[in-house]
N, C-alpha and C positions, 0 to 999 in steps of 0.2 A: 591631486595630494589631499590628503586627511588634514585640515585646518580646524577642526570646530573642537578638536579633541586630544588632548598632548600626553601621548603616551609615555610612560615614566617605567623605571627599573633600573637596575644597574646590573643586574642579571639575567641570563636567557630565561631563565625562573619567572623574574620579577620581570619583564619585557612583556613574555607570552601571559601571563596574568593580568596585567594590564592592557592589552589588545581584548582577553574574552571578556574583561568588564565593560570593556567599551563597550563590545558588542551584546554584551548582556542586558545591559541598560537601558540600550535603544541607541547611543550615541554612536555608534558605528554603524551603519546600516550596510545590508548587502549589494555589495560592489563596490563600497566606497573604497578607494585604494590606500593602502597601508605604504608609508618612502619606503622611497628605496634607501637600501642596505645601509649604504657609506656615509645618505644624509641622517639618517637616526642615529650611527653611530656615532657622528660628528655631533647629532644634539646633543646626548644621552653621555657622551663622555668615555663610550667602550670600543669594544672594538666590533670589527665588523662581524669578525666570525660569531661573537654573540650573540647579535644582532640575528644572527644568518642561519643559529640555533635554536633562537628562538620564533624564528619564522617556520621552521622544517617542523617545530613540535604544533605548532600550528594547524599546518599542513595538514600532520598525521592524525588530530582529530578532528579535524573536518570543518575549520573555523576559518580558513584562508583558502584559498586556490592561487595560484601562480601561471599567467598567460602569458610569459617568453617577455615579450619587451611591456607588454600591460603591465607586469609590475605584477604587483603581491596585493588580490580585495580581497574585503569581507567575499565569505562563500554565499552563494544563492539561500540557502538552507542553514546556514550556521547551526550545529550540535548543541547550541547553548540557547536556541531561540526554534521551535520549529516553526513548520510555512502553517502555523495558525492562519482559519478563514476569518476577515474582517466579521465584528457584530455587526448582527443584523438591523439595520434601524426598525424600529415600531413603524407599525401597521403594512407594512410588508409581506406575503403571502412566501416563505422560504424554500424555495425549489432548490438548495444548495447543501442540503447534508449530507445527502447518502444514507439515508435513515428508514429502515420498513416503517409503514402507519400500522403504529400504535395497537389499532384495532385488529390487528392477524397476529399481535404477541398473545402468549396462553398467560394467565397470572403466576407467580412465581409464589409456589408452594415447597419454602425448607421443610425438611423435617418436623413431626412437631414435637419429638423427645431427641435430648443431645445428652449424651450419658458422659460423661468425663472417664476419660479411659487414665492406665499410668503412665508417664513416659510421652515419646513422639512417635508419629505416624513414618517414621522414617525408614523402616524396619518394613514396613505393608502400607509404600504410600498411595496403592489404588487397590479401589473397592472391584472384588471380584464380577461382579452383578455388571460395575460399569464397562470392566473390561469384555465382558461379552460381547455387551450391545455393540461398545466400537467397532469390534474384530469386525462383528456383522455390517455394521456399516460401511465397513469400508469392501471387504470381502465384496456385498451387493455392486458393487460397480470393477469386479473384477480386480483389486486393487490385492495384492497378499499380503494378509495383516494376521502372520504366525505374533509376532513382537507390537505390541501397542501401548504405548505411556502417554501422561498427560501434560501438558502445561496451561499458561494464565491467559489462553489467547495466543493467538497467528503470530502478531509481532513478539511478544516474549518468548515464541520459541521460534525462529526465524533467527532474533537476535541473541539466541544462545546454543544456537545452529552455529550461526557464521562465527562467534566470538572464537570458539571450541575450534574450527576448522581454521582457518584465516588469521592473520596478523598484519598492521596497521602496514598500510601501502599496497595491500594483495587487491584485486580488481572483481568487481562482481558482476553478471551480466543480470540488468533490469528491463523490464516493458518496459518501453517511451512510445504511449505516455501509458504512467502506470500510477497503483496505488501509490498517494502520496506520501503518509508516513510513512512508508518503506523507502520512498526517495529519500526522507530526513533520517532514517535511521541508517542507512546503510555510513552514509560519511559522519554520522554521529561515531561509529565503531570504531572511525581512523581509515575508513577502505573507499576504494576506488568507484566509480561509478560506470558502467559500459553502458550507452544505451542500445536497446536493440529493438527495433520497427514492428509494431504492431497491426494485424491487419483483421477481417473478419474472421478469420480459423484463428485468430492467437498469437503469437510469435514469429517472425518470418522466417522460415531456415538459413535463409540468404543473409539474415542479422546475427542471426546465432552462432553459423559459421566464423562471419569476420570476427565476432568477438572470442568465440574460443581458439582463434588460430591470432590472437590476442594476449591470449593466458591468461583469461582469467580464469581463478579458479571455485565459485561458485556461479548457479544461475539460480534463479528466482523467478518464477510467472505462476499465471492462474491456468489451468484448464479448462474452468469455463466462467462465462460472466465474468472476463476480467476489467476490471475497474482501472479506467471512467470508459471504455467502450463496449462493454459487453460482448463482445469476441467469446467464442468457444471452439476447442480442439474440433476440427473431424474428425474421423481414423484414418484419414490418409494425410491428414497434419502431423498426428499422435505420431505414425509410423516413421514418417520423415525426421522428426524430430530423435525418435529417438534411435533408428540410422544413423545419423550425425553423433548422436551424444557418445557411442559405443566408441567411438574413435578418439574421445578421451574418457576414458575409466575414472581416470583421477580426478576430476571436477565435481564438485556435490551440485544434486541435481533438488531443490525446493519447490515442491509444488503446494502451493495457497488455495486449497479449494476451500475458501470461505465461505462461501451458496451455498456447498452442500447441501439438499433437501433429505428429513426422516424421510421421503418416500416419494420415489421418480424414477424417470427413466433412469436408466446407465447412462455415463458417459466417459469417455475415452479419455484412460490420462495414463501417463508416461510410469508414473509407478507401477501399472498394471504389466509391464514391460520389463521390470525392476533393473534399471539399470547401476552399474558397479556400486555408485553411492548414491545415496537418493533417500529422502524422505519426503512424505507427503501428511498436513497438517490441514485437520478442520475443524472451523467452527461451529458454534452456533448462536452468535448473538445477535445476526440478522434475522432468524428466522424463529429465536425461543427468548431472545429480550439482550439488549444491547449491557442489560447489567450482568449475564452469565460469563463471566472470565474464565470460560474455561474451553479447550482443545481439547482433540486426539490426534494421534502421531502416529505416522507407522514408517518403516524406511529398512534398512541393512540396518545388521548386529552391530557392526562399531560407529554407524552413525545415533543409534539409541542410544547405545550405551555413554556415548560422549555426552549426549544429551542430557542423560540422566543422572552422571557423576558430576557433571554442573549444579544441575539443579539441586543434589542433594548437599552443596556447600553452598546456597544459597538459601532460597527459598524453602526447602526442604519436600515439599509434597501441595498439591493443589489441596485447598479445604474440603474433608469428608463430607462436610455438610453441604457444599456447594457438589460435590458430586452424587448426593445423595438426590440433591433435589434436578439435577442431569438426570437421574433414572430413573426419576418420576416422569418427567414431561420425557422422556423415548419411550416412556412404558405407556405410557396415556394415547389412547384411542382419540379423543376428545381433542387433544392436543394435535395429532396427524391429521384432522380433518381442518380445523382452523389455516393449521400451515398450507394444507390443500387448500383449500381458498386464498389465501392469501398469495399464494403463485399463480391461480389462475385471473387473479386481480390485475398484480404488476403486469401478467402480460399484456394482460385488454389496456391496462393504461395506457403502459409503453408505446406497445402500436397504436394508442389513439393520438397520442402526441407526435412520433415518427410519421403519419398519416395526415393530419392535419399541417404539419411543419412541409413535407412531401405536397402538397395540393396548394403551395404557395413557392414550388422551387427548390425550398431551400433543403439539403439531403442534410438528413439526420440518421446515426445508428443505434442500435441499441437492442440485439439481439435475445438475450437474458440480462439476467443483474434487477437493479433500482435504479439504471439512472440513463441515461438519453444524450448524447456526445454529439457538439454540434460545430462543426468544421467552421473559421469564421477569418476575416483579417482582421481586425480589429477588436478584442477582447474586452475590454477598456468602454471603448465609443456600444458594444452588444449589451453588455452587464448595466452599465449606467444609463443608455436607452431604454432598455424592462425596468429599472425602477422606476421611472419617474410614472411606469403604468400599473406601480404597485408588486412587482415580481423581484424576486432577488434566488440569479441562479449563481454559480460559483467559476468564478473565470478559469480558463484551464491552465496557467501557467501554475496552481498548485501541482498537476500532475505530469508535466511535460520537462524533459529536457534539452531533445533537438526537435520534437515533434513540431508543424507547424499548430498554430493558433487554434483554440477551439472554446465551445463553453460546456458545461454540464450541468445539466438540468436534472432533478431526482424526479421519479414519476410517481414513485412509490404512491404519493397520495395527492398525486394530479388527478383528479376524476375528467373522465372524456371529454364533457361539457367542457369545462375549467380550460384543458387544453385545449379547444376551438380557441377562444376567448385568448389565451395568451397568443396564438398563433395568429389571430385578425387583430390583435390590438393596433392603435393606431402608430405602434413604431414601425415604420418602411423600413424594407431590406432591402439591399439591391442582393441578386444573385449573378455570382461571375463567374462568367463562362468560359468555356474552353479549357484547359489542365485544371483550374482550381476551380472546379464547374461544382457547383454548390455552396462557395464557402458564402457567407454573409457578415454584411456590417451594417449599423445605421446608416441613415441618409439626414443628411438635415432637411 
């Protein structure tokens, strides 16, 4: 029960605001229990119904969760405080960011001259040149792209799609482990997360089937370089998921193809199968620059119309200055060569780390992307143990709901010789045999 923070208020709104203020200011931490409804009602001199209404509002907004006899507690990722990673101590090598190596990012060159226009761009929000480049980008992988639109990044796009399609309390299937910012976003929208396991080929059919039968109204997944495991669809897995989703045509399918390359081999995606309600979003921040807050989106006509209708009422459009910058990068042969060199380097660095760990009996996965996912028994012990030897890695708790413990190591800037040092450092590890083979933890 909360003893260090005094909840105040005489109305449901006032009580809810008091709890939210405590969470926002850090006086109420994730997992802290709120007083039982009748106890708080007696303390505040209000009816139990008033407190129950306040708690219901807080649940709907993703601030608290109810655990049956365990009572009402602050959510693990409350909507007023994201799962931000801790500040990196000075002197440590950062392997936690999930970001690309700046050596393989082009210099951003906005257009040199931007002439003023009369009024706004709401009537013509997209540059024709970028629309054509975006269509070609999707079609390269067999994704239908008769209609395309733009957004301010993947999360901006996913948030808008979910907010126009779902209502507070609706359920969304998410990958587990998955993208930590998405795991923050869904409860912040007042939606319920239904975790679906991930294996080497992406989201699992059995897990998705269970989620669909449980009544989820949307599914958010990654077809390749899944964060944090690096899993990518095989053709067989994509087709199996497509067959399953055809049984639930009312469910919105959102593919976050965040690591799509400007050049490279086609990847199997659900978008190519055209589910009844679907959208695929692609971003360029990991390959062209983290400051490029632009995303391309394709999907069925109704989904795109709802997205654009909401966007026109809010931000209106993506800056044409930004769009022209993206056009220039998409069209530049030098940028394409730089991106290709980066892809080759990332593959080499991931493989070097996985091999170095594997040589010491430590299982790690990372077939694509910028990171390597290492199952462990005790996340804190591994993170703190590596910290004592100068390495800073991300605890897996930020990325998982029900999935087993792990740590995520960003390999994008880790040269092969450094990977050997990381794996061979004096931190000793225990390799757990049997059913949990490959899990590791520090040993005193």
